[in-house]
N, C-alpha and C positions, 0 to 999 in steps of 0.2 A: 868557663873561665871568666873571672871578673875582669872588667875593663881596667886598663892601666894607662897612665899618662905616657904619651909618646916621648921618647928621649929628647927629641928636638924642641919640644915645647916645655919640658919640665921646669927649666930654670925660670922662664918668664911666668909660668903659672904659680910657682912657689913664691916669686917676688910679690905678686898680687895677693896671694894667700896671706903672707906675712904682714903685708901693709894693712889689710882689713882687720887683723887681730889687734885689739886695743891693748892686749897684754895686762889687763886689770887683774889684780888678785881678789878673788871672791872674799867678801866680808859681810857681816850681818847688815840687813836693811829692813825697811818697813814692809816692803812688798816685792815679790818676784813677778815679773811680767813676761809671760811666754808669748813671743811674737809669732803669729800664725804663718805657715808656709807649707811646702810640700814635705818638709823634713820632720819626721816623727821624733828625731833625736832632740828637738827642742823640748818636747813634752817629757822625754826620758830624763834629760838633764835637769829640767825644772823640778821634777819630782825628787831627784837625787839631792838637789840643793835644799829643798824643803826638809827632807829627812835629816840632812846634815845640820839643821837649825839655822840656816842662813836667812830665813824670813818666815813669819807666821801665817802669811796669806799669799795666795797666788791669784793673779788675773791672767786668764788665757784670752787672747784677743785675735780675732780674724774671722772673716766670712769665707769667701771663696775667690779664687782667681782661675783663669782658664787652665793654669798649670796644676791646680789642686782639686778641682771639682770631682774628677774621677776617683782620686785617691781618698778624698774626705768629703763624700757627698752631703753629709749633714753639716758641713762647715768645719773649718780648721780648728777653731776654739772648742767646739763641741767634741770633736774627736780627741783633741789634746786632753780635755777634762776627763773623758772616759779612760784614757790611758793612765792618767794620774790616779784616778780612783782604783784602777786595777793594781797600781803600784803601792797602794796603801795610804794615799793622801786622803784625809777626812773630807767629806763632802762640804762641811761648813767652812773649810779653809780655802775653798775655790770659788772665785767669781768668774763668770763668762761674759765677755763682750763680743757679740756675734756679728757685728755690722762692719767692722773695719775692712777696707779694701786696699789700703796702702799703709806705709809706715807712719805717715802723718796721722792718719785715722787711728792707728794703733795707740799712739800717744794721746791724742786729744780725747778720744772716746773712753779710753781707760781712765784718764784723769777725771772726766765728767762722771763716770760710773762710781769711782771712789768718793768723789765729793758728794754725790747723791746719797751715799751710804753714811756720810759723816765720818769717813775714815781720813785722818790726818796723815799725810805722807811727807817725810823729809828726805827719804832715800829710797832708791829703787835698784833692783838688779834687772837689767834687760837681758833676757835669754833669747838668743836668735841662732840662725845658721851662722857658721864661722865667718863667712865672707860678708855678712850683713852687720857685723858689729860696728864698724866705723860709721856707716850710714845711720844706723839706729842711734848711736851716740850723738852725732851731729844734729839729727832731727830732734831728739829729746832736748838737747841744750837750747835749741831754738824755740821750741813750743812749750817747754816746761823748765825754764832756766833755773828756777829756785831749788830744784831737787838735786841731791847728790846722785850721780849716775854711775853705776858699775855695769860693765858689759861682760857677758859670759856666754860660752858655747860649750857643747860637748867636747871634751878634750881629746879629739882624734887627730893624729897626723894627717897630712894631706892625702897620702895614698890610702889610708884606712877610710877616710871620709869618702873618697871617690868610690871605693869598693862598697861602702854602705849605701850609697845612692844608686850605684849600678849603671851610671851613665856618664862617662867622662866628658862627652861633648856638652852635656847640660851643665856640669859643674864649671867648665871653662867659660861657657857663654854667660852664666850667671856672674862669675867673677869679673868678666869684662864689663857687663852691664852695670854692676854695682860700682866699678871704678869710674865709669863715665858719670854716674849719678852723683858722686862726691862733688864734682865741679858743677854739674848742671843744676842740681837742687840748691846749692848755695847761691848760684847766680839768680835763681828764681825766688829766693827768699824762703825756701822750704827748710833750710838747714844752715848751721853755722859753717864757716869756711874751715877747711882742713889743709894743712901743708901736704903737698904731694911731691915726694922726691923725684929727681930726674930718672932714677932707675925704674920707678913705677910708671912714669909717663912713657918711657921707652918700651918697657915690657908690654904695656897696654897697646901701644901702637903696633908692635910686631904681631900680637895676637889678633888684632883687628885685621891687619893685612893678611893673616893666615886664614881668614874667613869666619872668625867667631864674632858675628854681627847680630845674632838672633835676638839678643836682649838689648841692643842699642836703641836709644830713643831716636826718633826720626831726624831731629836736627843735628844729631851726632854722627850720622852715617856718612 
């Protein structure tokens, strides 16, 4: 049986899920950037957008984190590239940035890679896990402010996404952690500030009180 969201948590989890979705309409851009993570859905959707003509070039970026090394032992970006090739994306349309260990690295190292190849970029599509969209957007606007940024994720409803990951606690913990980082990273100068509605703050607080603290930064515990 696939794990499902407990009824008592559903409303708060949905509130955070909706907040992190930037609700951008996909449109053509110069480059699609697949942000490494444990979620192979990022690679799947990046390849789908490429085949739909949304961008002529892909950069997959990501090394490993403790949460991904077992699933992607050769590195997140390397495994994403392999999936894209299997999906029919031409090898010469893919660049790999294999060193990034956080979202800031994803942006800065991808930018350096493209610049080193003489590739001019005015617009990008950031493809990420659904709940990483807002943080990826805020980070990119801080570190690469001159580009037009479109955020995208595999279009799965919350319940379908939980089923695809197979671990409801992991999804909730990641949602809570990313919500904390929206404020924390802006305060540290890593990202631009984002408005946070009271409903999001309240839902976040209730989920923390319910014990979903695994992905919280120490100063937020």
